[in-house]
C-alpha positions in Angstrom: 0.0 0.0 0.0 2.9 2.4 0.7 4.3 1.8 -2.7 1.0 2.4 -4.3 0.4 5.6 -2.3 3.9 6.9 -3.2 3.2 6.2 -6.8 0.0 8.2 -6.9 1.6 11.1 -5.0 4.5 11.2 -7.4 2.1 11.2 -10.4 0.1 14.0 -8.7 3.2 16.2 -8.3 4.3 15.5 -11.9 0.9 16.2 -13.5 0.3 19.2 -11.4 3.7 20.6 -12.5 2.9 20.0 -16.1 -0.7 21.4 -16.0 0.1 24.4 -13.9 -2.2 26.0 -11.3 -5.1 26.6 -13.7 -5.8 22.9 -14.0 -5.8 21.2 -10.6 -5.2 17.5 -10.3 -6.8 15.3 -7.7 -7.5 11.6 -7.4 -7.2 8.8 -9.9 -7.4 9.9 -13.5 -9.5 8.6 -16.4 -8.5 5.0 -17.1 -7.0 4.4 -13.7 -8.3 1.9 -11.1 -10.4 2.7 -8.1 -9.1 0.8 -5.1 -11.1 0.0 -1.9 -11.2 2.5 0.9 -13.3 2.9 4.1 -15.5 5.6 5.5 -17.6 5.7 8.6 -21.3 6.0 7.7 -23.3 8.9 9.1 -26.8 8.3 8.0 -29.3 5.5 7.0 -28.5 1.9 7.4 -24.7 2.5 7.5 -24.8 5.1 10.3 -22.0 4.3 12.7 -20.6 1.5 10.6 -17.6 1.4 8.3 -18.4 0.9 4.6 -16.4 0.4 1.5 -18.1 2.1 -1.5 -15.9 0.4 -4.1 -16.7 -3.0 -2.6 -20.4 -2.1 -2.4 -20.4 -1.2 -6.1 -18.6 -4.4 -7.1 -17.8 -3.1 -10.6 -21.1 -1.4 -11.2 -21.3 2.2 -12.3 -19.9 4.3 -9.4 -20.2 7.9 -8.5 -18.3 9.3 -5.6 -17.6 12.9 -4.3 -14.8 13.6 -1.8 -15.6 16.8 0.0 -12.4 18.6 1.0 -13.9 21.9 1.9 -17.4 22.6 3.2 -18.7 25.8 1.6 -22.1 26.9 0.2 -21.0 26.2 -3.4 -19.4 22.8 -2.6 -22.5 21.6 -0.6 -24.9 23.1 -3.2 -23.3 21.2 -6.1 -22.9 18.0 -4.1 -26.5 18.0 -3.0 -27.8 18.7 -6.5 -25.8 16.1 -8.5 -26.2 13.5 -5.7 -30.0 14.1 -5.8 -29.9 13.3 -9.5 -27.6 10.3 -8.8 -30.1 8.9 -6.3 -32.8 8.8 -9.1 -30.4 6.6 -11.2 -29.9 4.0 -8.5 -32.6 1.9 -10.1 -30.4 1.8 -13.2 -27.5 0.4 -11.3 -25.6 3.5 -10.2 -23.9 3.2 -6.8 -23.3 6.7 -5.3 -21.6 8.1 -2.2 -20.3 11.3 -0.5 -17.2 11.1 1.6 -16.2 14.0 3.8 -12.5 14.5 4.6 -11.9 15.8 8.1 -9.2 16.2 10.7 -11.9 16.1 13.3 -14.4 13.4 12.4 -16.4 13.8 15.6 -17.0 17.5 15.0 -17.8 16.9 11.4 -20.3 14.2 12.2 -22.0 16.5 14.7 -22.1 19.2 12.1 -23.6 16.7 9.5 -26.4 15.9 12.0 -27.2 19.6 12.4 -27.0 20.2 8.7 -29.0 17.1 7.6 -31.5 19.1 5.6 -28.7 20.6 3.5 -27.1 17.2 2.7 -28.0 14.7 -0.1 -30.5 12.0 0.6 -30.7 8.3 -0.4 -27.0 7.9 -1.2 -24.1 6.5 1.0 -22.8 9.2 3.2 -19.8 9.1 5.5 -16.5 10.5 6.8 -13.1 9.1 5.6 -11.3 6.9 8.1 -8.1 8.2 6.6 -8.4 11.7 8.0 -8.2 15.0 6.1 -5.9 13.6 3.4 -8.4 10.9 2.5 -7.4 7.4 1.1 -3.6 7.5 0.6 -3.8 5.6 -2.6 -6.0 8.2 -4.2 -3.6 11.1 -4.2 -6.3 13.6 -3.4 -5.4 17.3 -3.5 -6.2 19.3 -0.4 -6.3 22.5 -2.4 -9.5 21.7 -4.2 -13.0 21.9 -2.7 -14.4 18.7 -4.3 -13.0 15.7 -6.1 -15.7 14.1 -8.2 -15.1 10.6 -9.7 -17.3 8.5 -12.1 -16.3 4.9 -12.7 -17.3 1.6 -14.1 -15.7 -1.8 -13.6 -13.6 -0.1 -10.9 -12.0 2.1 -13.6 -12.3 5.9 -13.7 -14.3 7.3 -16.6 -14.4 10.9 -15.5 -12.6 13.1 -12.9 -13.5 16.6 -11.8 -11.1 18.4 -9.5 -13.1 21.5 -8.5 -11.5 24.5 -6.7 -14.6 26.7 -7.0 -17.6 24.5 -7.6 -20.4 25.9 -9.7 -23.8 24.5 -10.2 -24.3 26.2 -13.6 -20.9 25.2 -14.9 -20.2 21.9 -13.3 -23.6 20.1 -12.7 -24.5 19.5 -16.4 -21.0 18.1 -17.1 -21.1 15.7 -14.2 -24.7 14.7 -15.1 -23.5 13.9 -18.6 -20.8 11.6 -17.3 -23.3 9.8 -15.1 -25.6 9.3 -18.1 -22.7 8.1 -20.3 -21.5 5.6 -17.7 -25.0 4.2 -17.5 -25.1 3.5 -21.2 -26.2 6.8 -22.7 -29.5 8.5 -23.1 -31.0 11.9 -22.4 -28.9 14.2 -20.3 -30.8 16.4 -17.9 -30.4 20.1 -18.4 -29.6 22.6 -15.7 -33.3 23.4 -15.6 -34.1 19.8 -15.0 -31.6 19.5 -12.3 -32.6 22.6 -10.5 -36.4 22.1 -10.8 -38.4 23.2 -7.7 -39.6 19.7 -7.1 -37.0 17.3 -8.4 -38.4 14.3 -6.6 -41.8 14.7 -8.1 -40.5 15.0 -11.7 -37.8 12.4 -11.1 -35.1 14.8 -12.4 -35.8 13.7 -16.0 -35.5 15.5 -19.2 -38.6 16.8 -21.0 -39.0 13.7 -23.1 -38.8 11.3 -20.2 -41.2 13.5 -18.1 -43.7 13.3 -21.0 -43.3 9.5 -21.3 -43.9 9.1 -17.6 -47.0 11.3 -17.7 -48.6 9.5 -20.7 -48.1 6.2 -18.9 -50.2 7.5 -16.0 -53.9 6.8 -16.0 -55.7 4.4 -18.3 -53.4 2.7 -20.8 -53.9 4.0 -24.3 -51.0 2.9 -26.5 -52.3 4.8 -29.6 -52.7 8.1 -27.8 -49.3 7.6 -26.1 -47.6 7.1 -29.4 -49.2 10.2 -30.9 -48.2 12.3 -28.0 -44.6 11.2 -28.1 -44.5 12.0 -31.8 -45.9 15.5 -31.1 -43.1 16.5 -28.6 -40.2 15.5 -30.9 -37.9 18.5 -31.5 -36.9 17.1 -34.9 -40.5 17.0 -36.2 -41.3 19.0 -39.3 -44.2 21.4 -39.5 -46.1 18.9 -41.7 -45.4 16.1 -39.3 -46.7 18.3 -36.4 -49.8 19.2 -38.3 -50.5 15.6 -39.2 -49.9 14.4 -35.6 -52.2 17.1 -34.2 -54.9 16.2 -36.7 -54.5 12.5 -35.8 -54.9 13.3 -32.1 -57.9 15.5 -32.6 -59.6 12.8 -34.6 -58.7 10.0 -32.2 -60.0 11.8 -29.1 -63.1 13.4 -30.7 -65.5 10.9 -29.1 -63.3 9.9 -26.1 -63.9 12.1 -23.1 -61.3 10.2 -21.0 -58.6 10.8 -23.6 -59.6 14.5 -23.9 -59.2 14.8 -20.1 -55.9 13.1 -20.2 -54.5 15.4 -22.9 -55.7 18.4 -21.0 -54.1 17.2 -17.7 -50.8 16.5 -19.4 -50.7 19.8 -21.2 -51.4 21.7 -18.0 -48.8 19.8 -16.0 -46.2 20.7 -18.6 -47.1 24.4 -18.6 -47.3 24.6 -14.8 -43.9 23.0 -14.5 -42.5 25.8 -16.7 -41.2 23.2 -19.2 -43.2 24.1 -22.3 -40.2 25.3 -24.2 -38.7 21.8 -23.8 -41.5 20.1 -25.6 -41.4 19.8 -29.4 -41.5 22.7 -31.9 -43.3 26.1 -31.4 -46.4 24.8 -33.3 -46.6 21.8 -31.0 -46.2 24.0 -27.9 -49.0 26.3 -29.1 -51.2 23.3 -29.5 -50.4 22.0 -26.0 -51.5 25.4 -24.7 -54.7 25.2 -26.7 -55.4 21.7 -25.3 -54.7 22.8 -21.7 -57.5 25.4 -22.2 -59.9 23.4 -24.4 -59.8 20.3 -22.2 -59.8 21.8 -18.7 -62.3 20.7 -16.1 -65.7 22.3 -16.7 -65.7 23.9 -13.3 -62.4 25.7 -13.8 -62.6 29.5 -14.5 -61.2 30.5 -17.9 -57.4 31.0 -17.8 -57.0 29.2 -14.5 -55.6 25.8 -13.7 -57.5 23.7 -11.2 -54.2 23.0 -9.4 -53.3 26.6 -9.1 -56.1 27.4 -6.6 
């Protein structure tokens, strides 16, 4: 272990010298192996117990943040991206936050007091290796956060952040999480910072729509038409044809009309209309929200806004 630690530290010094102060280096780099390390759990089932996140992951996609410095920006970014990571646990992502501290007792007491500001539903703990963190990782005390994404115990992305920024860093980190899980839609900063991320599942507009059309009575034909309508790549002719198809299909189906109205209003209320399809499709969604609103709702008002 000493030889491995020394090797990492030597590499750290070398790369830091080459890169200069503008590009900090911290932790294993892309392509390097993640080795086991221990932390003491501070919440959930692992509270008060030592855990090894790498062993827990067992080669599955892994997302870990080492918190070197507790500041509003570092905690804000950590909470945001870890909240998104928690929604991807069902896809096999194993996530954890490890605080580095010279005084673990005081840090744990602070974490209890600040529980509402910390991420939920991910492994959370304090490194058993003190303020330097796991020796084999070559972590840099001059950064605020070291963010690692990995698969098969091999690093696929590394972010050494001196001044963490939600706007600048969250989308990049989210993209790496999506990529390590096999690709797909990458959440935008608007998705990640939505007022109620739990309710919408921190998904992109397309996935939100797919989830909404699955709710209520199953109607495969209507679902297919609605998904076609919200495609950003649809031509004007395709949008017109899809709208006409939907109008024809729901003409004698009150339940389908209500469903379209509900979906359209939820999109508008969430402030996500611009994310759905082309401008003509968005205009039609607004029209359906009004046309198919409950009969006891005053004009221009949503039943859920009262």
